[in-house]
ZAGUBA-505552 format. One line per 10 residues: number of its first residue (from 1); their letters; for each residue x, y, z of C-alpha. Coordinates in Angstrom, 2 decimals, m for minus. Layout:
residues N
NUM = a = X:Y:Z  ...
end
This chain:
residues 591
1 = xxxxxxxxxx = m152.62:m41.48:m67.91  m149.81:m39.33:m66.57  m149.81:m38.47:m62.89  m147.76:m36.01:m60.92  m145.30:m37.81:m58.71  m146.57:m36.67:m55.31  m150.20:m37.35:m56.20  m149.30:m40.74:m57.66  m147.43:m41.72:m54.52  m150.26:m40.60:m52.24
11 = xxxxxxxxxx = m152.95:m42.42:m54.26  m150.86:m45.58:m54.09  m150.69:m45.29:m50.31  m147.08:m44.05:m50.14  m145.73:m41.00:m48.45  m144.27:m38.51:m50.95  m140.76:m38.69:m49.45  m140.47:m42.47:m49.87  m138.76:m43.71:m53.02  m141.33:m45.62:m55.10
21 = xxxxxxxxxx = m140.13:m48.95:m56.51  m141.49:m51.66:m58.82  m144.21:m49.41:m60.24  m143.54:m50.93:m63.66  m144.26:m54.44:m62.36  m146.85:m54.11:m59.59  m149.68:m54.91:m59.39  m148.62:m58.26:m60.83  m151.02:m59.79:m63.36  m150.33:m63.54:m63.26
31 = xxxxxxxxxx = m152.06:m64.08:m66.62  m149.51:m61.74:m68.24  m146.32:m63.34:m66.86  m145.85:m65.86:m69.68  m146.47:m63.33:m72.51  m144.13:m60.87:m70.78  m141.37:m63.50:m70.60  m141.80:m64.34:m74.29  m141.64:m60.62:m75.13  m138.43:m60.33:m73.06
41 = xxxxxxxxxx = m136.79:m63.17:m75.00  m137.85:m61.46:m78.23  m136.36:m58.16:m77.02  m133.06:m59.93:m76.29  m133.04:m61.64:m79.69  m133.70:m58.37:m81.53  m131.87:m56.03:m79.18  m128.54:m57.80:m78.63  m127.38:m57.43:m82.26  m128.61:m53.82:m82.17
51 = xxxxxxxxxx = m126.73:m52.83:m78.99  m123.59:m54.50:m80.30  m124.02:m52.33:m83.37  m124.22:m49.19:m81.24  m120.67:m49.88:m80.08  m119.66:m49.18:m83.67  m121.12:m45.69:m83.32  m119.58:m44.87:m79.97  m116.27:m46.65:m80.58  m116.23:m49.05:m77.60
61 = xxxxxxxxxx = m115.70:m52.85:m77.44  m118.61:m55.07:m78.46  m119.08:m56.40:m74.94  m120.01:m52.92:m73.68  m123.15:m53.13:m75.80  m124.22:m56.25:m73.89  m123.51:m54.44:m70.63  m126.18:m51.83:m71.49  m128.77:m54.63:m71.25  m127.67:m55.77:m67.80
71 = xxxxxxxxxx = m127.64:m53.41:m64.81  m129.23:m50.36:m66.52  m132.23:m52.42:m67.63  m132.68:m53.98:m64.20  m132.25:m50.69:m62.33  m134.91:m48.91:m64.39  m137.29:m51.87:m64.04  m137.00:m51.46:m60.26  m137.02:m47.66:m59.89  m138.94:m46.40:m62.94
81 = xxxxxxxxxx = m142.71:m45.93:m63.10  m143.45:m46.81:m66.74  m144.58:m50.36:m67.41  m143.53:m50.11:m71.06  m140.39:m47.97:m71.46  m137.26:m49.98:m72.32  m133.98:m48.39:m71.27  m130.85:m49.22:m73.25  m128.30:m48.04:m75.78  m129.56:m45.44:m78.22
91 = xxxxxxxxxx = m128.13:m44.16:m81.49  m128.78:m40.47:m80.74  m126.95:m40.41:m77.40  m124.23:m42.71:m78.77  m123.65:m40.25:m81.62  m123.50:m37.31:m79.19  m120.87:m39.07:m77.05  m118.81:m40.19:m80.03  m118.81:m36.69:m81.56  m117.60:m35.18:m78.28
101 = xxxxxxxxxx = m114.87:m37.74:m77.56  m113.45:m38.26:m81.03  m110.83:m35.55:m80.54  m110.17:m36.15:m76.84  m109.32:m39.84:m76.52  m108.43:m42.92:m78.55  m111.51:m45.11:m79.19  m111.49:m48.43:m77.30  m108.62:m47.25:m75.11  m108.94:m47.33:m71.33
111 = xxxxxxxxxx = m109.16:m43.56:m71.07  m111.86:m43.51:m73.75  m113.92:m46.10:m71.87  m113.49:m44.13:m68.65  m114.73:m40.99:m70.41  m117.85:m42.74:m71.73  m118.55:m43.96:m68.20  m118.03:m40.44:m66.85  m120.56:m39.05:m69.31  m123.09:m41.66:m68.20
121 = xxxxxxxxxx = m122.53:m40.69:m64.54  m122.79:m36.96:m65.24  m125.92:m37.47:m67.34  m127.44:m39.48:m64.51  m126.56:m36.72:m62.04  m128.22:m34.10:m64.24  m131.34:m36.23:m64.55  m131.43:m36.59:m60.78  m131.14:m32.81:m60.39  m133.97:m32.44:m62.88
131 = xxxxxxxxxx = m136.05:m34.70:m60.63  m135.15:m32.78:m57.45  m136.09:m29.46:m59.04  m139.07:m30.93:m60.94  m137.66:m30.03:m64.35  m139.34:m32.80:m66.32  m141.21:m30.04:m68.17  m137.93:m29.24:m70.01  m138.79:m32.11:m72.33  m141.64:m29.96:m73.66
141 = xxxxxxxxxx = m139.13:m27.42:m74.99  m138.16:m29.76:m77.80  m141.01:m29.40:m80.27  m142.08:m32.40:m82.32  m141.02:m30.59:m85.50  m137.50:m29.90:m84.28  m137.12:m33.37:m82.75  m138.04:m34.99:m86.07  m135.40:m32.88:m87.81  m132.80:m33.60:m85.13
151 = xxxxxxxxxx = m133.27:m37.38:m85.17  m133.34:m37.42:m88.97  m130.02:m35.55:m89.03  m128.59:m38.04:m86.52  m129.86:m40.89:m88.73  m128.11:m39.52:m91.81  m124.90:m39.05:m89.85  m125.02:m42.54:m88.31  m125.76:m44.22:m91.65  m123.03:m42.34:m93.56
161 = xxxxxxxxxx = m120.44:m43.04:m90.86  m120.95:m46.78:m91.45  m120.08:m46.61:m95.15  m116.37:m47.41:m94.54  m117.36:m50.48:m92.50  m119.75:m51.63:m95.24  m116.95:m51.38:m97.80  m114.23:m52.86:m95.60  m112.29:m49.57:m95.49  m110.57:m47.72:m92.68
171 = xxxxxxxxxx = m112.44:m44.59:m91.58  m110.76:m41.24:m92.06  m111.39:m37.53:m92.52  m112.55:m34.89:m90.07  m116.19:m34.00:m89.55  m119.20:m35.41:m91.37  m118.39:m34.06:m94.82  m114.66:m34.74:m94.44  m115.32:m38.38:m93.56  m117.79:m38.73:m96.41
181 = xxxxxxxxxx = m115.31:m37.29:m98.90  m112.53:m39.54:m97.57  m114.72:m42.62:m98.05  m115.66:m41.71:m101.64  m112.02:m41.14:m102.53  m111.10:m44.61:m101.28  m114.00:m46.53:m102.87  m111.59:m48.18:m105.39  m109.88:m49.86:m102.40  m113.11:m51.58:m101.32
191 = xxxxxxxxxx = m112.59:m55.06:m99.82  m114.86:m57.25:m101.94  m115.53:m59.94:m99.31  m116.53:m57.35:m96.69  m118.86:m55.68:m99.18  m120.54:m59.00:m100.02  m121.00:m59.75:m96.32  m122.58:m56.32:m95.75  m124.95:m56.72:m98.68  m125.89:m60.20:m97.51
201 = xxxxxxxxxx = m126.73:m58.94:m94.01  m128.81:m56.08:m95.42  m130.68:m58.52:m97.69  m131.39:m60.96:m94.83  m132.69:m58.26:m92.48  m134.78:m56.57:m95.19  m136.18:m59.94:m96.31  m137.28:m60.94:m92.81  m138.81:m57.49:m92.22  m140.93:m57.93:m95.32
211 = xxxxxxxxxx = m141.81:m61.63:m95.03  m141.70:m62.24:m91.25  m141.48:m58.88:m89.49  m141.72:m60.39:m85.99  m138.85:m62.79:m86.58  m135.38:m61.59:m85.46  m133.79:m61.20:m88.88  m130.80:m59.33:m87.45  m130.13:m62.23:m85.05  m130.28:m64.71:m87.95
221 = xxxxxxxxxx = m127.79:m62.56:m89.88  m125.44:m62.32:m86.89  m125.54:m66.04:m86.09  m125.15:m66.96:m89.75  m122.19:m64.62:m90.17  m120.51:m65.98:m87.01  m120.87:m69.58:m88.22  m119.65:m68.75:m91.73  m116.72:m66.74:m90.37  m115.64:m69.59:m88.07
231 = xxxxxxxxxx = m115.97:m72.28:m90.75  m114.55:m70.33:m93.69  m111.88:m68.47:m91.67  m112.89:m65.03:m92.92  m110.52:m63.42:m90.45  m107.60:m64.95:m92.38  m108.93:m63.60:m95.69  m108.65:m59.92:m94.82  m112.13:m59.56:m93.30  m111.98:m57.48:m90.12
241 = xxxxxxxxxx = m113.52:m59.39:m87.20  m114.34:m58.43:m83.63  m111.63:m60.59:m82.05  m111.46:m61.75:m78.46  m114.41:m60.69:m76.32  m113.99:m60.81:m72.52  m116.25:m63.28:m70.75  m118.06:m62.62:m67.50  m119.73:m59.79:m65.66  m118.63:m56.14:m65.79
251 = xxxxxxxxxx = m116.47:m54.85:m62.96  m118.32:m52.39:m60.74  m116.19:m49.29:m60.15  m116.16:m45.57:m60.76  m114.51:m44.41:m64.00  m110.85:m43.59:m63.45  m110.75:m39.96:m64.57  m109.21:m36.77:m63.24  m111.12:m33.69:m62.13  m109.70:m31.80:m65.10
261 = xxxxxxxxxx = m111.62:m34.18:m67.41  m114.96:m33.54:m65.72  m115.56:m29.95:m66.81  m115.22:m30.57:m70.59  m117.78:m33.37:m70.28  m120.52:m31.23:m68.71  m121.83:m29.85:m72.00  m122.00:m33.25:m73.73  m123.63:m34.75:m70.62  m126.22:m31.96:m70.65
271 = xxxxxxxxxx = m126.96:m32.70:m74.31  m127.41:m36.39:m73.51  m129.66:m35.58:m70.53  m131.91:m33.40:m72.69  m132.26:m36.11:m75.36  m132.91:m38.75:m72.69  m135.52:m36.56:m71.01  m137.32:m35.69:m74.24  m137.28:m39.12:m75.88  m138.08:m41.08:m72.73
281 = xxxxxxxxxx = m140.95:m38.82:m71.68  m142.49:m38.89:m75.15  m142.24:m42.69:m75.37  m143.58:m43.33:m71.85  m146.46:m40.92:m72.40  m147.45:m42.48:m75.72  m147.65:m46.03:m74.36  m149.25:m45.02:m71.07  m151.95:m43.23:m73.05  m152.43:m46.23:m75.32
291 = xxxxxxxxxx = m152.95:m48.67:m72.43  m154.33:m46.18:m69.87  m151.52:m46.95:m67.44  m150.42:m44.36:m64.87  m146.85:m43.10:m64.94  m144.85:m40.22:m63.52  m142.23:m38.36:m65.51  m140.46:m37.41:m62.28  m140.31:m41.00:m61.01  m139.02:m42.08:m64.42
301 = xxxxxxxxxx = m136.30:m39.45:m64.08  m135.08:m41.21:m60.95  m135.08:m44.54:m62.79  m133.23:m43.07:m65.78  m130.72:m41.31:m63.51  m129.94:m44.50:m61.57  m129.79:m46.55:m64.80  m127.14:m44.19:m66.16  m125.27:m44.28:m62.86  m125.29:m48.09:m63.12
311 = xxxxxxxxxx = m124.03:m47.83:m66.71  m121.21:m45.50:m65.69  m120.12:m47.85:m62.91  m120.36:m51.07:m64.96  m118.05:m50.27:m67.85  m120.57:m49.17:m70.43  m121.97:m45.95:m71.88  m125.00:m43.69:m71.51  m128.45:m45.29:m71.85  m131.77:m43.81:m72.88
321 = xxxxxxxxxx = m135.46:m44.63:m73.04  m135.48:m46.34:m76.44  m138.53:m45.91:m78.70  m137.38:m48.77:m80.97  m136.86:m51.29:m78.17  m140.09:m50.23:m76.49  m141.89:m50.90:m79.77  m140.19:m54.32:m79.98  m141.57:m55.34:m76.58  m145.03:m53.93:m77.31
331 = xxxxxxxxxx = m145.35:m55.73:m80.64  m144.24:m58.97:m78.94  m147.00:m58.63:m76.32  m145.01:m57.32:m73.35  m146.99:m55.16:m70.92  m144.70:m54.78:m67.90  m141.08:m54.53:m66.80  m141.02:m58.33:m66.41  m140.19:m58.37:m70.14  m137.19:m56.18:m69.51
341 = xxxxxxxxxx = m135.94:m58.29:m66.60  m136.21:m61.35:m68.87  m134.17:m59.62:m71.57  m131.53:m58.75:m68.98  m131.39:m62.41:m67.92  m130.81:m63.51:m71.53  m128.07:m60.87:m71.94  m126.49:m62.17:m68.72  m126.37:m65.72:m70.15  m124.77:m64.45:m73.36
351 = xxxxxxxxxx = m122.12:m62.43:m71.50  m121.27:m65.41:m69.25  m121.24:m68.28:m71.72  m121.52:m67.14:m75.35  m118.81:m64.49:m75.84  m116.39:m66.88:m77.60  m118.50:m67.08:m80.80  m118.68:m63.28:m80.90  m114.94:m63.15:m81.62  m115.65:m64.46:m85.15
361 = xxxxxxxxxx = m118.23:m61.73:m85.92  m117.15:m59.54:m88.88  m117.25:m55.78:m88.31  m119.07:m55.49:m91.64  m122.08:m57.21:m90.05  m122.28:m54.63:m87.27  m121.76:m51.82:m89.80  m124.73:m53.11:m91.84  m126.96:m53.34:m88.76  m126.06:m49.79:m87.66
371 = xxxxxxxxxx = m126.50:m48.51:m91.22  m130.10:m49.74:m91.15  m130.60:m48.20:m87.70  m129.48:m44.84:m89.11  m131.74:m45.15:m92.13  m134.73:m45.90:m89.86  m133.97:m42.83:m87.74  m134.69:m40.62:m90.74  m138.40:m39.96:m90.25  m139.48:m39.71:m93.89
381 = xxxxxxxxxx = m143.17:m39.92:m93.05  m142.90:m37.29:m90.33  m140.99:m34.91:m92.59  m143.47:m35.43:m95.42  m146.40:m34.78:m93.09  m144.78:m31.59:m91.76  m144.10:m30.41:m95.32  m147.72:m31.03:m96.31  m149.31:m29.44:m93.26  m146.80:m26.80:m92.10
391 = xxxxxxxxxx = m144.25:m25.83:m94.79  m142.63:m23.22:m92.53  m142.09:m25.78:m89.80  m140.62:m28.16:m92.40  m137.92:m25.56:m93.04  m137.27:m25.51:m89.29  m136.96:m29.31:m89.17  m134.58:m29.34:m92.14  m132.49:m26.56:m90.60  m132.10:m28.65:m87.45
401 = xxxxxxxxxx = m131.17:m31.76:m89.42  m128.58:m29.95:m91.53  m127.16:m28.30:m88.39  m126.54:m31.74:m86.88  m124.45:m32.62:m89.93  m122.59:m29.31:m90.07  m121.92:m28.45:m86.41  m122.28:m31.92:m84.86  m124.82:m33.78:m82.77  m123.90:m32.15:m79.45
411 = xxxxxxxxxx = m124.35:m28.59:m80.73  m127.29:m29.76:m82.81  m129.36:m30.65:m79.73  m128.63:m27.24:m78.19  m129.68:m25.59:m81.46  m132.81:m27.77:m81.48  m133.79:m26.43:m78.05  m133.09:m22.85:m79.10  m135.15:m23.23:m82.28  m138.03:m24.79:m80.32
421 = xxxxxxxxxx = m138.00:m21.87:m77.88  m137.81:m19.33:m80.70  m140.72:m21.08:m82.40  m142.75:m20.69:m79.20  m141.67:m17.07:m78.65  m142.51:m16.19:m82.25  m146.07:m17.41:m81.78  m146.48:m15.24:m78.69  m144.60:m12.32:m80.24  m146.77:m12.20:m83.36
431 = xxxxxxxxxx = m149.96:m14.09:m82.46  m153.05:m14.33:m84.58  m155.41:m11.39:m84.31  m158.75:m10.59:m85.88  m161.79:m8.33:m85.97  m165.04:m9.86:m84.74  m168.27:m9.05:m86.58  m171.83:m10.40:m86.54  m172.63:m13.61:m88.37  m176.28:m14.63:m88.94
441 = xxxxxxxxxx = m175.49:m18.35:m88.46  m172.66:m18.65:m85.93  m173.42:m15.28:m84.24  m169.72:m14.27:m84.18  m167.28:m14.28:m87.07  m163.55:m13.54:m87.06  m162.30:m11.46:m89.98  m158.79:m10.35:m90.95  m157.55:m7.09:m89.47  m157.52:m5.43:m92.88
451 = xxxxxxxxxx = m159.87:m4.02:m94.07  m161.28:m2.71:m90.80  m164.95:m3.57:m90.17  m167.20:m2.57:m87.31  m169.45:m4.91:m85.37  m171.74:m1.95:m84.59  m171.67:1.57:m86.01  m168.81:3.24:m84.16  m167.57:0.05:m82.41  m164.57:m2.14:m83.37
461 = xxxxxxxxxx = m164.24:m5.52:m81.62  m160.56:m6.57:m81.68  m159.42:m10.14:m80.81  m155.77:m10.77:m79.84  m154.58:m14.38:m79.61  m152.04:m14.35:m76.77  m151.33:m12.89:m73.36  m149.85:m9.39:m73.39  m146.23:m9.01:m72.32  m143.21:m6.84:m73.02
471 = xxxxxxxxxx = m142.36:m8.46:m76.37  m145.74:m8.22:m78.11  m147.35:m5.18:m76.49  m145.83:m2.87:m79.10  m147.43:m4.92:m81.87  m150.75:m4.89:m79.98  m150.73:m1.09:m79.54  m149.74:m0.57:m83.18  m152.65:m2.71:m84.42  m155.09:m1.04:m82.01
481 = xxxxxxxxxx = m154.10:2.43:m83.22  m154.40:1.32:m86.83  m157.89:m0.08:m86.24  m159.02:3.31:m84.93  m157.26:5.36:m87.60  m158.38:3.19:m90.54  m161.99:2.62:m89.45  m164.53:3.24:m92.23  m166.36:5.65:m89.90  m165.55:7.50:m86.71
491 = xxxxxxxxxx = m164.81:4.93:m84.00  m166.40:5.54:m80.62  m165.32:2.37:m78.81  m162.35:0.06:m79.39  m163.20:m3.17:m77.54  m160.52:m5.78:m76.91  m161.90:m9.32:m76.88  m159.71:m10.76:m74.12  m160.79:m14.39:m74.43  m157.21:m15.43:m75.27
501 = xxxxxxxxxx = m155.47:m12.91:m72.99  m154.85:m14.68:m69.70  m152.51:m12.15:m68.10  m150.53:m8.94:m68.64  m147.10:m8.03:m67.32  m145.90:m4.64:m66.03  m144.75:m3.38:m69.45  m148.08:m4.31:m71.02  m149.98:m2.64:m68.17  m148.14:0.66:m68.66
511 = xxxxxxxxxx = m148.68:0.49:m72.43  m152.43:m0.07:m71.98  m152.70:2.97:m69.72  m150.89:5.05:m72.36  m153.06:3.59:m75.14  m156.22:4.51:m73.24  m154.99:8.09:m72.85  m154.09:8.36:m76.56  m157.47:6.99:m77.64  m159.31:9.29:m75.23
521 = xxxxxxxxxx = m157.69:12.32:m76.90  m159.21:11.09:m80.17  m162.63:10.68:m78.57  m162.41:6.88:m78.54  m163.14:4.78:m75.43  m161.06:1.66:m74.75  m162.99:m1.33:m73.37  m162.39:m5.02:m72.61  m164.79:m7.95:m73.08  m164.57:m11.58:m71.90
531 = xxxxxxxxxx = m162.28:m10.70:m69.02  m161.51:m13.60:m66.67  m160.77:m13.24:m62.96  m156.98:m13.50:m63.34  m156.87:m10.85:m66.05  m159.25:m8.67:m64.02  m156.82:m8.85:m61.08  m153.93:m7.84:m63.36  m155.91:m4.94:m64.82  m156.80:m3.76:m61.32
541 = xxxxxxxxxx = m153.25:m4.01:m59.92  m151.69:m2.31:m62.96  m154.07:0.66:m62.79  m155.65:m0.15:m66.14  m159.13:m0.56:m64.65  m158.90:2.86:m63.03  m157.84:4.47:m66.32  m160.39:2.73:m68.51  m163.17:2.76:m65.95  m164.82:m0.30:m64.40
551 = xxxxxxxxxx = m167.88:0.28:m66.57  m165.76:m0.51:m69.65  m164.74:m4.03:m68.53  m167.20:m6.83:m69.25  m167.48:m10.55:m68.66  m169.07:m11.25:m72.04  m169.48:m9.81:m75.52  m173.24:m9.59:m75.04  m172.97:m7.30:m72.01  m170.40:m5.20:m73.83
561 = xxxxxxxxxx = m172.66:m4.72:m76.87  m175.66:m3.95:m74.69  m173.67:m1.36:m72.72  m172.46:0.25:m75.94  m176.00:0.44:m77.35  m177.26:1.91:m74.11  m174.50:4.53:m74.22  m175.21:5.45:m77.84  m178.98:5.61:m77.37  m178.64:7.86:m74.31
571 = xxxxxxxxxx = m175.82:9.91:m75.81  m173.75:9.59:m72.65  m171.77:7.09:m70.59  m173.75:4.43:m68.74  m172.71:1.80:m66.26  m173.26:m1.95:m66.73  m176.30:m1.69:m64.42  m177.87:0.76:m66.88  m176.96:m1.55:m69.71  m178.87:m4.43:m68.10
581 = xxxxxxxxxx = m182.09:m2.48:m68.67  m181.70:m2.81:m72.43  m180.10:m6.26:m72.26  m183.26:m8.23:m73.01  m183.94:m6.15:m76.11  m180.38:m6.44:m77.38  m179.90:m10.12:m76.57  m182.31:m11.32:m79.26  m180.29:m9.51:m81.91  m176.89:m10.52:m80.61
591 = x = m177.45:m14.21:m79.88
end
């Protein structure tokens, strides 16, 4: 269950201005400590090879992947509100950073590492601003359709970028298609041993996923490759290996960058912040709903902001709420942030004592792991479901995915937001509309606008499926005029069923006044039925009520029909009080 941050803090006995901590751990369930610890060890076993693979995407040393599971994980466990969300390296944000920095700095160089840390700091700052101004709702502006397309495009890009590593080739070419073409041209130069290693890793991981899905197949592949590389001296046989990995904890310091480097990083940091906000909120919400745990998007924003600040100051790159790692912990039985603290402890042990074996790890192993990560990002089931249920939205998802490949991940997320907003605007700009007629079973039936049908002789009941504002009022007026002009008989009343119209803006108010005047010249009265209090206030303040007449605005369809019948039977205008006299006679027919 999601709670608003202030309400959540008050119900937990805290004042709203105090920073909430340990919401993902407290209240502590002692019976869950052991399962949570086991789930944390599982997360470390599955996640460490994965985060090391993400360094292949972003172009940083392997040890920086381990650093994402240290301070960022601990900081979110302390300051976040979700009991389930795992914060760590993520392929989408890694791809955004890599795409932005590829032309600005040399990968693995000091300046490159400083730039990745700067992006993490800026992303954290933007998330903190989003918390201050309560902008968590921005996550809702990435529709599920567009997000599926975006992540699928990122998956294709990530997987294809690992092809040179799988084949033991040097990467080359500019842009997605340029790099792909470069790789295909150099396929004859494939290093056979590297290819065999890649295929072996893929086979091991796929085999464990099929036969023992809860067992860390990737960890088995990594450990096996390290042992084989050390014993068989693969590094001396032309196989590219990781090489020396620094041992110990990351140095805590701000990235050494100049002010001139900050401005170019704002756009990529904004893109990362949007992805973090959208993915993290969706993941937290899904698991909170599943287990009926409270959480606050705004409190999580603080946790995510501080986690990224910790990443930027500890020599690693931007972190995100990870759906894959969250699923790992959940499937292993973890139900609180104790699991994540345990995983951080295991990562700490590895970074302090086990970095020497990592120097023997072939790059082909990491390329294979990341290749599978990219393949899994392509949401085949989601795309197929969208195609089956909403073919037009499938075209939107595919457009977003292709845009990621053509214009890049950073611009792709901006395009995804724009397309989501346009999708929303289009629904309000051209909403569903209908004519309501009598139905002997359900009482009311919605029919298409064409052909025009009357609910009563001389009366057209018109339903419009959105609030009226400057963009759609022209369409509304055009349809209203057409309903009057194309009626099978002379229309006396055009009644707008306002059940879906919650408000009107100034432009719509002026247009309704003009519409009423135009209809009056044709001998047609404009009326409204099912008017709520908010819409009534808008109609009053805009002068629409005065133009139409208060006796033409009704709370229900029944009162509207009764008033119309009373008017027709008397041959003159009647007020709603007069209509009540014939209400009992009309109600039996209407309801």
